[in-house]
C-alpha positions in Angstrom: 116.3 225.5 -147.6 113.8 227.7 -149.6 111.1 225.6 -151.1 108.2 226.2 -153.7 104.9 225.2 -152.6 101.7 224.9 -154.1 98.4 225.0 -152.0 94.7 225.1 -153.2 96.1 226.5 -157.0 98.1 228.8 -155.5 102.2 228.9 -155.2 104.6 230.4 -152.9 108.1 230.2 -151.6 109.0 229.0 -147.9 112.2 229.3 -145.9 112.3 225.8 -144.1 115.4 226.8 -142.4 114.0 229.3 -140.2 111.0 227.7 -138.3 109.6 229.4 -135.5 108.7 227.0 -132.3 105.1 228.3 -130.7 105.2 225.4 -128.4 106.0 224.8 -124.6 107.7 221.9 -123.3 106.8 219.3 -120.7 109.5 220.5 -117.9 110.3 221.1 -114.3 109.2 224.4 -113.3 107.5 225.1 -116.9 103.8 225.8 -117.7 101.2 223.9 -116.0 97.4 223.8 -115.5 94.6 221.9 -113.9 95.9 221.4 -110.5 98.6 219.2 -111.6 101.9 219.1 -109.6 105.2 219.3 -111.4 106.3 216.5 -114.0 108.6 213.9 -112.6 111.5 213.1 -114.7 113.7 210.7 -112.8 116.4 207.9 -113.7 115.3 204.4 -113.7 116.8 202.4 -110.6 117.6 198.5 -110.9 119.4 197.3 -108.0 123.0 199.3 -107.7 122.2 200.7 -111.2 121.0 204.0 -112.2 119.9 205.8 -115.2 121.7 208.5 -115.1 125.7 209.1 -116.4 126.1 212.0 -113.6 125.2 209.5 -111.1 127.5 206.4 -112.5 125.3 205.2 -114.9 126.5 203.9 -118.4 123.6 206.0 -119.8 120.6 208.4 -119.5 117.3 206.1 -119.0 114.7 208.0 -117.2 111.0 207.8 -116.7 108.8 210.5 -117.1 105.3 211.1 -115.6 103.2 213.9 -117.0 99.5 215.1 -117.7 99.6 215.8 -121.7 96.7 218.2 -120.9 98.3 220.0 -117.7 102.2 220.1 -119.1 103.1 222.0 -121.8 101.6 222.4 -125.5 99.3 219.4 -126.3 96.9 218.7 -129.2 93.7 216.9 -128.7 90.9 215.4 -130.5 87.2 214.7 -129.8 88.1 211.7 -127.9 89.0 214.4 -124.8 85.1 214.8 -124.5 83.6 211.6 -125.9 82.5 208.5 -124.2 83.9 206.5 -127.3 87.9 206.3 -127.2 89.4 208.4 -130.2 93.2 208.8 -130.6 94.5 211.8 -131.5 97.4 209.9 -132.9 94.8 208.3 -135.3 92.5 211.4 -135.9 95.6 213.8 -137.3 96.8 212.3 -140.8 97.9 215.5 -142.3 100.2 217.9 -140.7 100.8 220.9 -142.7 98.5 223.6 -143.0 97.7 227.0 -143.9 97.5 228.8 -140.7 96.2 232.4 -139.8 97.9 234.1 -136.7 95.4 236.6 -134.7 96.3 238.7 -131.7 93.0 239.6 -130.1 92.2 241.5 -126.8 89.5 239.3 -124.8 86.4 241.1 -123.6 85.9 241.3 -120.1 82.3 240.3 -118.6 81.5 239.4 -115.0 85.1 239.0 -114.2 85.7 236.8 -117.1 87.9 237.3 -120.1 86.3 236.0 -123.2 86.8 236.1 -127.0 83.4 236.6 -128.4 82.5 236.3 -132.3 82.1 240.0 -132.7 86.1 239.9 -131.9 86.7 237.1 -134.4 84.6 239.0 -137.2 87.2 241.7 -137.4 90.2 239.6 -138.0 88.6 236.7 -140.0 85.8 238.5 -142.3 87.6 237.8 -145.4 89.5 234.7 -144.5 88.9 230.4 -144.0 92.3 229.2 -143.0 92.7 225.6 -142.4 94.4 226.5 -139.0 93.7 229.2 -136.6 96.2 230.4 -134.1 94.8 232.7 -131.4 97.4 234.8 -129.3 95.9 236.7 -126.1 96.6 239.9 -124.8 98.6 240.5 -122.6 101.4 238.4 -123.8 104.4 238.4 -121.5 106.7 235.7 -121.1 105.7 234.6 -117.8 103.0 232.4 -119.7 106.2 229.9 -120.7 105.9 229.0 -116.7 102.7 230.0 -115.3 100.8 227.9 -113.2 97.1 228.4 -114.2 95.1 226.7 -112.0 92.5 228.7 -110.4 93.1 231.8 -112.6 90.0 231.7 -114.6 92.3 232.3 -117.8 90.8 233.6 -120.9 88.2 231.3 -123.0 86.1 231.2 -126.4 82.3 231.2 -126.2 80.0 229.0 -127.7 79.2 231.6 -130.4 82.7 232.2 -131.1 83.5 228.6 -131.6 80.7 227.9 -134.0 81.6 231.1 -136.3 85.2 229.6 -136.3 83.7 226.5 -137.4 82.0 228.5 -140.1 85.1 230.0 -141.7 86.2 226.3 -142.1 88.8 226.2 -139.5 90.1 222.1 -138.8 92.8 223.2 -136.5 92.5 225.6 -133.9 95.4 226.5 -131.5 94.8 228.8 -128.3 97.4 230.4 -125.9 95.7 229.2 -122.7 94.8 225.7 -121.0 91.2 225.3 -122.7 89.1 227.0 -125.2 86.6 226.6 -122.1 86.2 228.4 -119.1 88.0 226.7 -116.2 85.0 226.1 -114.1 82.2 225.5 -116.2 80.3 222.6 -114.4 81.4 220.2 -117.1 79.2 222.4 -120.0 82.4 222.3 -122.4 80.2 224.4 -124.8 83.3 225.5 -127.0 84.7 221.9 -126.9 81.4 220.5 -127.9 80.5 223.2 -130.8 84.1 222.7 -132.3 83.6 218.9 -132.7 80.0 219.2 -133.4 79.5 216.7 -130.6 77.5 214.3 -130.0 75.1 215.2 -132.8 77.3 215.7 -136.0 80.7 214.6 -134.4 84.0 215.5 -136.5 86.8 213.2 -135.6 89.4 215.0 -137.6 89.7 218.4 -136.2 92.0 218.8 -133.4 92.7 221.6 -130.7 96.0 222.6 -129.6 96.2 224.2 -126.2 98.9 225.8 -123.9 100.9 227.0 -127.1 103.2 230.3 -126.6 103.9 232.6 -129.7 106.4 235.3 -128.6 105.8 239.0 -129.7 108.6 238.9 -132.3 106.3 236.7 -134.6 103.7 238.9 -136.2 100.1 238.5 -137.0 99.6 237.1 -140.7 99.5 234.0 -142.4 102.3 230.9 -142.2 102.5 227.6 -143.1 102.4 225.3 -140.3 103.9 221.9 -139.3 101.6 220.6 -136.6 103.8 217.6 -135.2 102.3 215.6 -132.5 103.8 213.0 -130.3 102.8 209.3 -131.2 100.7 208.7 -128.0 97.5 206.6 -128.3 95.8 208.8 -126.2 92.8 211.4 -126.7 95.6 214.1 -126.2 99.3 214.1 -126.7 102.4 216.7 -126.6 102.8 218.5 -129.8 105.2 221.4 -131.3 103.5 223.5 -133.9 106.2 225.2 -135.7 105.5 228.1 -138.6 107.2 229.0 -141.6 107.2 232.8 -143.0 105.5 232.9 -146.7 108.5 234.6 -148.5 106.3 235.5 -151.7 
């Protein structure tokens, strides 16, 4: 289905029949981080009754135990780092955004892989996207089932995050478990910079982590549908979908 969209006085066409999913599902054997074990997906048992058709039950009726930050793609709000409770289900009120996808090669420094302001300036000098999607190199399919725990993944430094805010980004998507260094002593400088917490806290911005953007999706501008499961929690599983702009 091709639809004509008007956004900020610009009109363009989008083919909604060809969504590009950049999420990783919650699944056994899937991606995980933060030292969590595999998610548990198991049928409910009540006496002799079992919630699985393959085991003789009338329906499939399963419990799922998982951690939204550690299993699969998730979207989080400032409640992730604040003393006060904020729910991503309440923070995110709109779901369609113009998004810019960029692919970056992190800078190596003291054993870390870092996204710096200088790197981002080369991509965003003349752009002010509502949503920014950062794909890091290298970008193999191993990201779809990797255990990131104790691997010190690539992260965004504080200066770069402040630059992202200066460019007007409200929704940031990143393909590692965190925008911050895996072990940073609880500093969380990138998270705090993005939400301007606690001095000038912005409760509407979101960070989506553990996305995976296949190499078949090229850098550029897309219409993004940020689908987030309705959990009253600081974070929830999410499914960002990208749509190519035809003209």
